[in-house]
SEDRENKE-938923 format. One record per residue (C-alpha): residue number from 1; x, y, z. Coordinates in steps of 0.05 Angstrom, whole numbers, always signed. Layout:
<nodes>
  resi    east   north      up
   NUM       X       Y       Z
...
</nodes>
This chain:
<nodes>
  resi    east   north      up
     1   +1759   +3236   +1330
     2   +1693   +3263   +1303
     3   +1695   +3308   +1242
     4   +1624   +3334   +1253
     5   +1609   +3406   +1272
     6   +1601   +3390   +1346
     7   +1647   +3360   +1399
     8   +1666   +3287   +1393
     9   +1634   +3235   +1436
    10   +1678   +3213   +1494
    11   +1743   +3186   +1467
    12   +1769   +3128   +1510
    13   +1839   +3103   +1498
    14   +1895   +3070   +1536
    15   +1936   +3132   +1552
    16   +1998   +3102   +1519
    17   +1960   +3102   +1453
    18   +1946   +3176   +1452
    19   +1975   +3214   +1393
    20   +2020   +3274   +1405
    21   +1967   +3326   +1384
    22   +1918   +3295   +1434
    23   +1971   +3296   +1489
    24   +1985   +3370   +1474
    25   +1911   +3388   +1473
    26   +1899   +3353   +1540
    27   +1962   +3385   +1569
    28   +1935   +3454   +1549
    29   +1868   +3439   +1581
    30   +1901   +3415   +1646
    31   +1944   +3479   +1647
    32   +1881   +3521   +1637
    33   +1841   +3485   +1690
    34   +1897   +3479   +1742
    35   +1942   +3540   +1737
    36   +2001   +3527   +1783
    37   +2057   +3577   +1797
    38   +2123   +3554   +1769
    39   +2092   +3506   +1718
    40   +2094   +3525   +1645
    41   +2050   +3498   +1590
    42   +2107   +3455   +1566
    43   +2114   +3427   +1637
    44   +2041   +3406   +1636
    45   +2047   +3374   +1567
    46   +2111   +3338   +1585
    47   +2082   +3316   +1653
    48   +2020   +3288   +1620
    49   +2061   +3253   +1566
    50   +2102   +3220   +1621
    51   +2040   +3202   +1662
    52   +2010   +3168   +1600
    53   +2065   +3115   +1605
    54   +2038   +3090   +1672
    55   +2015   +3017   +1665
    56   +1940   +3011   +1660
    57   +1928   +3086   +1651
    58   +1867   +3105   +1610
    59   +1845   +3172   +1582
    60   +1774   +3196   +1573
    61   +1766   +3260   +1533
    62   +1720   +3302   +1491
    63   +1752   +3340   +1433
    64   +1726   +3399   +1393
    65   +1728   +3393   +1316
    66   +1790   +3437   +1317
    67   +1826   +3387   +1362
    68   +1820   +3425   +1428
    69   +1807   +3382   +1489
    70   +1741   +3405   +1520
    71   +1737   +3355   +1578
    72   +1784   +3303   +1607
    73   +1790   +3249   +1660
    74   +1849   +3202   +1672
    75   +1850   +3136   +1710
    76   +1901   +3085   +1731
    77   +1900   +3026   +1779
    78   +1933   +3037   +1846
    79   +1944   +2991   +1906
    80   +1933   +3020   +1975
    81   +1938   +2991   +2045
    82   +1878   +2992   +2091
    83   +1864   +2966   +2161
    84   +1835   +2903   +2128
    85   +1891   +2892   +2078
    86   +1913   +2914   +2009
    87   +1861   +2941   +1961
    88   +1867   +2955   +1887
    89   +1830   +3020   +1870
    90   +1820   +3059   +1806
    91   +1852   +3127   +1815
    92   +1812   +3183   +1782
    93   +1853   +3245   +1768
    94   +1861   +3308   +1725
    95   +1786   +3316   +1715
    96   +1774   +3382   +1681
    97   +1730   +3419   +1631
    98   +1745   +3479   +1588
    99   +1711   +3539   +1623
   100   +1678   +3557   +1557
   101   +1637   +3493   +1556
   102   +1624   +3482   +1630
   103   +1552   +3463   +1642
   104   +1546   +3427   +1575
   105   +1553   +3358   +1608
   106   +1622   +3339   +1580
   107   +1654   +3335   +1648
   108   +1599   +3289   +1671
   109   +1607   +3247   +1608
   110   +1681   +3235   +1617
   111   +1674   +3218   +1691
   112   +1618   +3169   +1679
   113   +1658   +3136   +1623
   114   +1716   +3130   +1672
   115   +1673   +3100   +1727
   116   +1644   +3050   +1677
   117   +1715   +3020   +1673
   118   +1724   +3005   +1747
   119   +1708   +2930   +1742
   120   +1744   +2921   +1676
   121   +1806   +2952   +1707
   122   +1807   +2897   +1760
   123   +1790   +2947   +1815
   124   +1739   +2944   +1871
   125   +1722   +3018   +1868
   126   +1749   +3087   +1848
   127   +1783   +3131   +1899
   128   +1797   +3205   +1887
   129   +1802   +3274   +1917
   130   +1761   +3334   +1895
   131   +1743   +3405   +1910
   132   +1672   +3395   +1882
   133   +1642   +3337   +1922
   134   +1570   +3356   +1905
   135   +1584   +3343   +1831
   136   +1608   +3272   +1846
   137   +1553   +3258   +1896
   138   +1503   +3270   +1841
   139   +1539   +3215   +1801
   140   +1534   +3165   +1858
   141   +1600   +3177   +1895
   142   +1608   +3180   +1970
   143   +1653   +3220   +2017
   144   +1701   +3180   +2061
   145   +1733   +3207   +2124
   146   +1792   +3161   +2138
   147   +1860   +3187   +2158
   148   +1903   +3181   +2095
   149   +1979   +3180   +2094
   150   +2037   +3161   +2048
   151   +2087   +3117   +2083
   152   +2133   +3121   +2021
   153   +2137   +3197   +2022
   154   +2206   +3227   +2011
   155   +2216   +3303   +2010
   156   +2241   +3330   +1944
   157   +2316   +3343   +1940
   158   +2341   +3414   +1950
   159   +2326   +3457   +1889
   160   +2274   +3409   +1861
   161   +2203   +3430   +1846
   162   +2158   +3417   +1907
   163   +2113   +3356   +1903
   164   +2039   +3355   +1919
   165   +2022   +3327   +1987
   166   +2065   +3305   +2045
   167   +2072   +3241   +2086
   168   +2014   +3258   +2132
   169   +1973   +3299   +2082
   170   +1979   +3264   +2014
   171   +1916   +3297   +1986
   172   +1913   +3371   +1970
   173   +1837   +3378   +1959
   174   +1790   +3379   +2018
   175   +1745   +3320   +2000
   176   +1762   +3247   +1987
   177   +1710   +3203   +1955
   178   +1696   +3133   +1930
   179   +1653   +3108   +1874
   180   +1605   +3074   +1875
   181   +1576   +3098   +1941
   182   +1555   +3028   +1960
   183   +1624   +2997   +1952
   184   +1654   +2963   +2012
   185   +1702   +3012   +2045
   186   +1740   +3000   +2110
   187   +1745   +3044   +2171
   188   +1813   +3063   +2198
   189   +1876   +3094   +2168
   190   +1893   +3085   +2095
   191   +1964   +3085   +2068
   192   +1965   +3108   +1995
   193   +2034   +3075   +1986
   194   +2055   +3133   +1944
   195   +2035   +3205   +1928
   196   +1963   +3227   +1923
   197   +1931   +3238   +1855
</nodes>
């Protein structure tokens, strides 16, 4: 990490290589950006630490000199099933920026760094959901309007914390996008073969 007076450049690491203070800083940022009833700060930190163990996961972050995470994006390869066959995509998730620095370009920087890894990750394109499609459109992403589902969905057991998404609605944000906009993308239904991200 940078020791200068300003934020670090984008830090890119395999998620499994993050140090505990970085995981905690990112967990705090995710909790701040995505407040969810029933989830504590420790839940977010533990959840992110567990997610970092996913094979092929990569973290893109900007840290303040005091160690706070100011912006974050997380990616991992995911196989989906389309009308034309299986497709390996780069899942983009947990994109967030500290409200105190929004507009400074750090969110854009971490997302562009993540998109720059699509080919190196062995993926054809990035697939993601968002509540801010105009932000991503300016970066060269494109809305897709397929019917998405998760054939592997199983309801959580009684008493367990609810999961995001269902079998027929695996996404919880209104817009689904691909990057780059010119990537080959099929028509027809798409099975995420697991939960949305």
